[in-house]
N, C-alpha and C positions, 0 to 999 in steps of 0.2 A: 629480390624488388623490397621497397618497403610495406607495401601490402598484402593480400591472398587475390593472386588472379583471376583464379576462378569465380570465386565467391561475390568478387568485386563486378567478374564478366554477366553474371548471373542474376547480380543485384540493376547492373546498369542495363541489361533488357529487359527487365523486368518493366523498370519505368518508361523506356522506351516505348514497350508494348501498350503500356496505358494511354501514355501522352498523346501518342502518334498513331496505333494500329485503332484499336476500341474506339469509336464514334462516342462523339459524348453522347451520353444520354439527353431525352429529351428532357426543359427541364432544370437540368442542369447546368450553372456558368463554367464556359470555357476555363477561368481560372480556379474554380473550386475544384473539377476536374482533373489540372495540371498541378495542380498541389497534392493530391490524393497523388497521384504518378510518384511525386517527392516523396511523401508519406511511405507507402509501399515499401519505394527503392529504400528506404532508408531503415526500416524495419527490414528488410532481406538483408541485406548489407550486415546492420549489427547481427542479428541472427548466425551470419556467415562471415560473423568476426575477421571482414575484412580489415580492419583496422581497429584500435583501443577505441570504444563506445565515445569517447569525448573528442577525437579526432572528425568519428564519424557524424558525428554534431556539431561540430564545426563547419564542415563541407555541408550539412543541410544546411544550415545558418545561412553558406556563401549561396549555394543554390535559389534558395527562397529569394535572396536577398537579389540577385541576376537576374533571374527571369520574369522580377516582378509580378511576380501569381497573386500577392495580395496588394499590389499598390501600384500604380503604372507609374508613378513619381518616384524617382532613383531616393534621394532622398527618405520619403513613403517608406520603402522599400526595408532599405535595413532597421529604419528604427522598430516598422510593426519587426523583421528580425530576427531581430533585439528583444522584443517586446516581455517576453518572460521572465528574462535576467530583473524585473522589477517585482513577481510572483514573491509575494510571504511565504507561500507554501517553498519553493526554491530554496530560500535564504533558513525557513526553518531546518530544511535537511539539511543543508552544508554546516549549521553553526550547531545541530544535536549531534555529528559527527566530532565538530570541532573538542565539544564539551566531552564526548564520550570519553578524548584523549586523557584531561583530568582525571577519570575514574584510576583509569591504568597508572599514569604519570604518580600518584601519590600514594598508589598500595590500598585505597577504600577498595576498589574493585573489586582484589583480589581478597581485604577480608569479607565480602561481604559472597565471592564467592567459596570462599573455603567454608563458610558458616553452613551457606545452602549445603554444600557437600554433606558438612557434619551430620546434617540433617534427615535429608533426600537420600544422599547416595552410595545407598548402596549399589543399586541398578543406575543405569545410564538412563533407563524408562523414568526411574526416580526421579532423577534430574529433570527431565522434558516435562514430566508435569505437575515440577514444582511451579516451575516456569512460565506452563499455564492457567497454575491457581494466582499465579502473580498479574497477572494479565486480566485474570477474571475479575478480581478486586479491586483493581484499581480505574476497570474499564467505567464503571458508573459515573464516575466523578472525573475522567478524563476526557475533552471532548474533542482534543486530537488524538489520533488513532497514533500518525506518526508520533510525535510526542512521545506517548505511551511504549511503541515497540519499537521504535529507532535508540529514542534518547533514554528512556528510561530501563527497559528492559535487556537490549539490546548488548549493553554493555557490561550487566552481569552476566548476559550468556559468555559471553567474549572470554570473561574473566575467568569462566570455570573452564573453556577448552582449555586458555593459559596454561589452567593448572596442571592439565593433565598432559601440556606439549603437543596439545593437536592446535597446528599452526600453521595459512597458506603459507607463511614464510618459511616453513622445516617443512614443508610438502607433506604432512601429518594431518590435514585436516580429517582424514577420515576413518580417524580413532573416533572422536567424538564431537569434533565441533563440527559438520557437513552436518550431522543428525540433530544438535541444539539448533544448530542456526534456521533449519529449516521447519523445529519444532518453532523458536521466534516467532519467523515470520506468521507462518499458517495458525498459530492461536490470534493473531490479529483480527484478521479480518471477520473472524468467529465472534469474539468479543463485541466485536464491533458492530455486530448485528443484533446483539441483544437488549441493546440498551440504545433510547432516544441518545443522550450525553455521550457514547463513546468515540461519538465521530460525528465529525464537524457536516454531512451531509443527510445523514437522519434528519435535523430538523427540516431541512430543504424536503425531505420526504414529505413529512407531516405537513407541512401548508400546501402544496401539489395537488396532496391528496383533497382536505381541507375546500380549495379551488374547485379543482372538479366537479368536487360532491356538493358544489353548491353550501359547503360550511355545515351541509347534515350530516359529515363521518366526522369525528375529530378525533386522531388518535392521541390521547395521551402519554405521560411516562409510563404513570402506572398499568396503561394496557396494553403498551409495547413490551412492557418488560416481561409480565406472564405472556403475554402470545409468544416471545421469541424465548424465554430460558429455557422452558424444557428441551426445543429439538435443538438450540445451540448451544444447552449443555451436554447433551448429545455427541453431538458435532467436536465437541472439547474434548470429549473422554474417546473418541474413536480414533482420532486423526495422530495422534502421536504413535499409535499402536498401526498406524496406515505406512507412515514413515518410516517403521522400522521394519515393514515388513519387504517395502524398496527399495529401501538405503538404509540397512543394518550397522549402523555404529561397529568398528573393530572391537571397540570395549565395551562388553555389555555387562559386568558384572565389577562391581568394584567395595569387595570384601574389607578392605583395609581403610575403607575413603575415611571414617569418622576419626580413626587412631591418626591416617593423615592430615587430614583440615586442624585437627586440634594441635597438632605437632607443628605444623606452618602458622597457624594463629600465635600459637609463641614466640616463632621466631619472629613473626613480625612485631613482638612488643606492643607495647602501650599505642594506643591513636596519637598520630603525632596532628602538630596543628593545623599542616593542609590538608589531613584526611578530615578534621572536622569541621576547617571552610568549607573543601567539596561536599560536605554533610549536608550544613549548613546551606550550599547556594542548592545543592541537589533538591531539597527539601522546600526553600522555596518555588522553586519554580514547579516542582511537585502541585506545590497552596495555588500558585496563579493558575497554570495546565488546567487543573479541576475547575478555577473560578469561584473558587470557594470567599476570598473576598467581596466580591460579586452577589453571592447570592449571602452574606449577613449582611454587608450595610449599602450595596445596591449598585444598581449596574455602572454609576457613576467611577467604583473603585477596582472596572472590568479593563484586564488588559491582555493585550493579541496574542497567540500561542510563538508569534515571532517576535514580536518585543520581547516577550519575556524570555524566551531564546539569547537575543541580542542582553539579555539583563544580565545573564545565568554569566556567559561569555565574559563583557566587560568586567563582572567581578571577579571573576578565578582571574584575568590578567592584572588589574588592579592588586587583587590582592596577591601576585605572585606564584599561585598553585600555576599557572597558566603562563609563559613567555608570547611575545609576538611569531619567535620563531617555533616554538612549540603549534602553533596554530598554522603560521607556512609550509611547515613539515606534514600536515595532512591533507598528505595529497589525495586522497579518495574524496573527501569534503567537496575541494576547488573541482576537480575532476566531475561529481554528481553534482557541481553546481552547472556547469557548464552543458551535458550531454540532457539531462533533466530537462533544463531550459529549453534543448531546443525544440523537445519531444514536445510539450505543454504548449509551443508555440505553435507546430503543425496543429495539432488536434482543434487550439482552438480556432485558429481561422477555416479549419474542415467545416465545423459547426459557422461560424460567422458569415460564411461563402454558401452556404444554406442547403450543402449536402446532406449534412444531417437530416434537414427539413425531405428533404427530396425521399431519403431513402424510407423515414416515416409514413410515407404518406405514402407509398409504392408495400411497405409491409400489410397496410391496413386494406389494400387494393384485394393484396395478392391473397390476404385470407378469406375474404370476401368469396371469392371466386370457388375458393376451393370447398364452400359450404361443410364448415367442421362447425359444431356447435362450440358453445361458448369454452368449452372444457379442452379440448383441441386447439381453439387459437390462443388460450392460456398456454398451453403445454410450450408454441412455437413461438408465441411472442415472448415467452419467455426467457428458452434459451437463446434465440437470436438477439434478446436482451441482455441475455449473460456473455455470449461468445463475441460478441459486436466490439465487448471491451478492448481486445486485443488493438484496435485501433484507438483509442484512448491513453492518454498519460494523466489521468487526473482523475479520479471519481465524481467528484464536484461539477467536475464539468461534462462528463457523459451525464450523469442524473440531468443536471441545468438542463442541455440538448436534449434528451430521448426520453424523462420520466415521464413527462404530460403527453406525449406525444402517446406511445406506450397506453401508458393508461387508460388514455381513452377511447383509442382502440378495441383495450379488452371489456371497460364498462358498453361499448356501445353495442358487441356481438354477444352482450346480455353478461359475463363474468361479473359476482357477487361484488359488490364495494370492498366491503372490509377482507373477505376473504383475498380477492387480487392485491390490494394495498401491500401486504404480510407478507403476498408472493413476492411481488418484485421488490419490497424494500428488503427480505431475505438475499434475492438473486443480488440486489446492487451491492451487497456486504460480500457476498461470496466471489463476484467478481474480482474483488482487488488481491487474491491471491494468485492470480492466473498466469502476468509475468511479473520482469523483474522492473516494470517502471508503473505497474497496473496505480500503485496511492504512494503515500509516501515514504511509508514506511520500506518499501521494498528496496529503491536504491541505496537506503544508507546499510542493509542488513546484506545486499547481495557484492556492495562494493568493498565489505567489509574480507571479500573471497574466498568463502568456504566455500563454494560451490558454485559446478560450471554453468552457463548458461542452456544447455542442454538438459541437465539434474534439475535444474527449476523450473522451468517450462516441463518437463516432466510432470514432476511433483505438482508442481499448477493444474495441469491439463485431468491429473489423476484425483487428486484433492478436490476441483471444480463438480467431476461428478458424484464424487463420495460426499459434499457437501449439500449440495444439490438435493441426492435422492434421500438421502437422511432428514436434513432440514423438512424438505416440502413433505416427507413421507410423513413424518413425523407430527408435523405441521397440522397436516391433515386431521388427522385423529386428535388433537391436544384443543387443536381451536373448533371442533365440532364439538367437543366435549365442553369448551366454554361458552358454547352458543354464539360464535362469531359470524358462523354461515351455516 
């Protein structure tokens, strides 16, 4: 059979139970509840590997259009089902994967990788920390965490893995590639939480906090950076060790790495013209992603992150670094565009149809009945806010839909505004690490094939606990010293 029958049956049964058996709760429209059934069934099918993710996504898009859960009009239903294909985030992810092909094709990626190995490569753990350090250094000036983790760090990580002949194609990803891929990804949510300018949703949090407190609490760039730097740094230092313990690489020490890297650099010879072009485009994209022209000359020179990605790809094609055939052959990019679009579409309409608002309202009522003080309420709200992200394929969508409601509930129950804002802001970044669709960086790295779905979700669950305990635990001490509560 073209699909796995048992996981397929389970997914269908789950969807049918939610749709037909479980009564539609009061305050929820039948359309929202039926879309939830399709969404949960889709996630179950992905977890069960019923078909390739792209194929499951096509079926999910078809079901949304056929059932009309978002629109009574057949024409409107298919427009809704395909709506996320116009999302800039979707194309930023796909184009970033395509551009990374240039680093491999020109050899620039290998050159960078060999340099990293020559400096930090005595042990695999050292390479992991070098990737995390690179993330941290560019995070303050890279507002797109997808561009940073998926477009900048990931190609370097892949090149390092390739240099050790650790690839999914060869079935040797466990040598070093799987470990480095996981470190590559999990450094991304941590650094995203350390600076307002490290990911797009953070300024939204600042705005929502400002509005919720009547402009009494305004989180400045400096306030955020000081508050988050210590707990974030502790998480960043601990993360490579935790992953190392759970999924240790087969190659743990590379005592000859320096000589090995230098020999390979010698074999690569002088930097070729295409490498120089690739490096120039890479630098240009980094400058634009970091919004440096706008910072210096004004917002009139600001360039959208996705526009920057298209500009980079266009320059690589015009200069011959990449051909259109190279772009077409990058199957993982096109696959990502399809399946990520389907998930974002479904998550977005769950919000538009009011299911998220209903959920938030019921949380407030339920917590109020428990009689917990604000401390217990904050713990419950933060954990629910974190793990409800399993139902979101976009951090921005999650924060847009739920932050204001959760923050308002906490404040009404007596939580200190500054403390609770910092906790939710931290959790809002930690949650990006739990699934392979939780943020834009995730599908880029997951689709490189170094980890299985089970491995990804296991590490995501473990790191969500570790990061929450360390970040909030250290944060409570650090924020108390700073006088934030």
